[in-house]
N, C-alpha and C positions, 0 to 999 in steps of 0.2 A: 267683494261684491256689495253693492248698495242699490237701493231702489227709492225713487221719489214717486209718491202717489198724491194726486189732487182729489180732495173729497169734500162732500157736503151732503147733508140729509141722511135719511135712513139707509138708502141703497149704498151710499158712499161709506157709511160706517160699517156696513156688513162686509163689503169687500176689503176694507182696511183691516178689519178684524181677521179675515181669512189670510191676508198677506202677512199680518203681524205674527200669526201662528206658524206659518210655514217658513218664514225667513229667520235667519239667526238674529238673536237679540242685538240691537244697536245698528242694524243694517237698513232699516226702513225709516224714511222721513215722510210723514203724512202732513201735507199742506192743506189746511182746512179753511173753508169759506168763513169769513166773518162779516159779510155784508148783511147777514141776518141779525147781528148783534144789536142790542138796544138797552137803554136804561129804563127799568121798570120798578116802581116803588123805591127808587133810590139805589137799586142794585144793578150791577152790570151782568146782563144775561147774554150768554154765548151759546145759543142752541146747538149749532153744528159741532163746535168743539166738544160740548158735553155729550152729544150723541156718539162721537168717535171715542171719547174718553171712557164713557160708561161701557161701551161695547168691548173695548180692549181690556177693561178691568173686570168684565163678567158681571157688571152691575145693571145692565140695561134691561128694560121691560120689553120682552120680545112679543108680547101680546099687543100692547098699545103701539109699539114701534118707536116710542120716545120716552124719555125720562128713566127713572130708576125702578127696578123691580121691588116688590114688597113695599110699595109706597103707601103712605097714609096722607090724609088731607085735612088735618085739624086746623092748620094755618089758614087754608082757603076758606073753611067754614067760618072761622072766627072773623076773617076779613070781610066776608060776605055779610055777616051779622052786623058789622060796623058800617056797612054801606060803602066799603072800599071797592076799587076796581077788581073785578073777578073774571074778566074775559080771558086772561092769560093764566093758565093753571101752574102753580108752583107747589110741588109736593113737599112734604115735611123733610124728607131726606135730601131731595134735590136742592131745597132752600139753603142747606148748609154750604153747598158748593158756591152758590151765588154770594152769600154773605162773606165767606172767606176770600173769594176772588176779589170782591169789591174792596175788602180791607187790604189785601196784599197789593192791589193796583195803586195804592197811595205812594208806594216806594219803589215799584218795579214795573217794567213794560209787560204787556200781555204775554209775549213769548216766554219771558222768564217766569211769570206767574203760572202759565200753563205747564211749563216744564216742572215746576215745583209741585203742582197739584198731581200731575200724572206720576211723578216719582213717588209721592206719598201713597198712591194707589198701586204701586208695584209694577207699573207699565214699563217695559224694557225698550220700546220703540219710541221714536220722537214724534210727538203730536205738536204741530207748530201752526199758529195762526198765520194767515196769508200775509199779514202786515201788522206791525205794532201801531200803525197810524189808523185812525178811524175811517172806515169806508161804509157808507150806508146805501143799501139797495132801495131804490125808489121805484115803485110800480106806477107807470102812467096808465090810467084806466078810464072807463066811462064814468067813474065817480071821482075823477080828478087824480091828483098825485097822492099816493098812499105809501107810508112807510111799510117795509116788508111785513112786519108782524101784524099790522092792521089788515093788510091784504090777505095774508096767509092764515092767521088765527082768528082775528076779530070778525072778518067777513068771509072766512072759509073759502077763499079764492073765487067767490061768486062774481065780483066785478069783472067786466070784460077787459082782458089784457091787451094793451096797445103797444107798450114798449117798456124797457127798463133802463134806468141810468144809475150810475154809481157815484153818489155824492162824496167828494173828498178823494176819489181815486187818483186824480191828476197829481195830488200832492203826496200820495202814499209811496212807500218803498217796500219791497219784499222783505219779509222777516229775514234776519241774517242767517238763520239755520237753513232756510230754503236756498239761498245763494250758495251756501257751503255745500249743500247736497248737489246742486247743479255743477259745482266746480270739482266735486270729488272724482279723482281719477278712477275710482272703483265703481262709479255709477254704471249700472247695467241696463236700466230701463226706466222710463217715465210712464206711469199708469194714470189715465183719467178714469176715475171710478164711475160706476153707473149712476151718477148723480144727475139731477136736472141740468142739462147743458146751459140753459139760460139763467136759471135762478141760483144754481150752486157752483158750477164751474166758471160761469161767466164773470162773477165778481173777482175770482182769483186771477183770471187772465186779464182783467182790467187794470190790475196793479202795474204801473209802468215798469217795463223790463221783463215781466213774466212771459208774455207771449213771445217776445223777441228771443229770450233766452231758450225757450223750449223749441222754437222754430230753428234755432241754430244748434240744436243738440247734435251730439255725436253718437247717440244711442237710440234704439227704437223707442217710439212713443206709441202706446196702445190705448185706445179708448174702449169703453164698454157701452153698448146701447142700453138705454133705460126702458126700451119697449119690447113687448112680446106680442106678436101678431097684431100690431097697431094700437095696443093698449099700454099705458104706462104701468109698470110693475107697482108703483106707489106714487102718490102725489099728483100734482096738476100738470105734469109735462104734456100729456096728450091734449088736455083742454087748451093750454096756452098755444101749442103748435097749431091746433085747429083754428083758434082765433086769429092767428097770424097768417092763416092760409097755407100752412105747411103740412105736408103729409107726415104721419107718424110712422116713418120708416127708417131703417138703418141708414139708407142713402142720405136722408135729410140730416141725420146726426153726423155722418161722415163729411157732408158738405159744410156743416156748421163748423167743424174742426179742420177745414181745409188749410193745408200748409203746416199743420201741427202734428198730424198723426200719420203713422205708417200702416197701422192695422186697426181693425174694429172687430171686437168680439160681439157676436149677435146670437140670438136664440135660434135653435134649429128651425123653428117655425118661420123665421125670416131669412133663412140662408139664400133662398132663391130670389131675393129682392134685387140683387145686383149691386156691385160696388163701383163707386166712381174710380176713374183712372188714377192709379198711384196709391190706392188704398186696398190692402188685402183684408178679406173677411175670414173669420174663423167662427164656425157654427158649433154651438153646444147648448146644454141646458143652463140658462143664465139665472134661473129662479133659485134664490138662496133662502131655504126654509129654516135652516139651522146651521150651527157652526161647522158641521161636516160638509154641508153644501158650500159654505163660504170658503173652506180650505180646498175643496175640490176645484172650485172655480178659480181660486187664486193660483193653484198649481197649473191649471190650463192656461191662464193668462201669462204666467211667467214662461211656460214652455213655448207659447206662441211668440212672445217677445224674443226669446232666444233663437227661434227659427228665423225670424225676420233679421236678426243680427247676423246670422250665418249667411243669409241670402245676400246681404249687402245692399247698397243703394241701387 
């Protein structure tokens, strides 16, 4: 048995952590969005990879929702005193990850470096960047084209969202470990985590071959809604959907993933919203407050996927 999960952002990291806990070591591959990656102060920053890595290593800050727990900020204070760019916070402990990653990337691709760093932290599941090739999420907004971190962090998602494009995606290739997971005869399910469908899962699916390979799957593909009663659990998903004229409902999520998913896990509050033809809904409490919630939801997701597999096409 093996499972492939697509993840990005805090919600994706939470479910990935739950899946990692309930599945046997070495049976989960987590394909992580790298459209958010950027170079800052000469360092390669991979926010979504780090969110997943820190969650699986038990190092994440559960209060802020990003970065490492027990963080200090002496570096940022010193940088600010020198008049350096301080709009993107780098904690002292977190900084070590970026420095070492940047150093290792001189001699190895991102997937190898990520495997190295996760192994050093004792992580037993595979955390894999969506591609070793650079792909940059560019937000088209009422303030012009913005790099993702400018939109998300510097401007706090305030600009009106018009569209997103993925620079470099046409030349990118899926990371080898993702293709291996898709080809694994033991593959049981593909899970699209409750990440922002546009900002976090969208870049992964934009890598040539990813959407086609998932669409041609021989196992169930299950997605999770990022909404509860019309509101995003976290992040700007509801704001973006509203600016695109789309209702923040599970049906919208299911339509967005049309042709890719067999089932959608939604919150009990949204179970009556109705599912598009060909997509099964499963209602439960999708809010993940702690690791126990993450593992509970992961078990329900896997049980749902197995039910879909038994039902057949």
